[in-house]
N, C-alpha and C positions, 0 to 999 in steps of 0.2 A: 606855125613855129613862133611867130612873133608874139602871139597872144600868150603863149606859154611862159615866155621869159619877161613879160611886161612888168610884173610886180616883184621880180626877184630882188632888185636893189632895195625896194621898200621893205620886204620881209627881212632882208639882211640888216637894215638899219634898225628895225623894230627889235630884232633879236639882240643886237648889240646894246640897245637901250635897256631891254629887260635884264640882260646879264649884268650890266653896270649897276642897275638899281638893286638887284639881288646882292651883288658884292658890297654895295654901299650899305645896305641894311645889315648884312652880316658883320661888316666892320663896325657899324654903329653899335651893335650888340656886344661885339667882342673887345672893342678898344678899352672900355674901363677895366677889364681884366688883364689886358695886355700892356698897360702903361708901365708897370714895373719891369716887365720883361724887355720892353723896347728901351727903357732907360739903361738897363744893364747892358743891352747890345750896343747902344751908342757909346757908353762909357768904355766898354771893351774895345770897340773900333777906334776910339780916340787914343786909348793907351797903346794899342797896336800900331797906329800910325806914328805916334811919338817915338816908340822904340825903333821903328823902321827908319825914321829920318835921322835918329842919333847914330845908327850904325853907318850911315853914309858919311 
């Protein structure tokens, strides 16, 4: 039983590292195309927060 679960944390850590690398590569490819969209989202969020604080 112990031999079976001996490398489970190592496999889990390797899986997390591989997934994070994949997400990082995907973001590195997509970020140049998403910068205008992110800017619009941040501007919209700022305007929304300003209107919410003025209503109080």
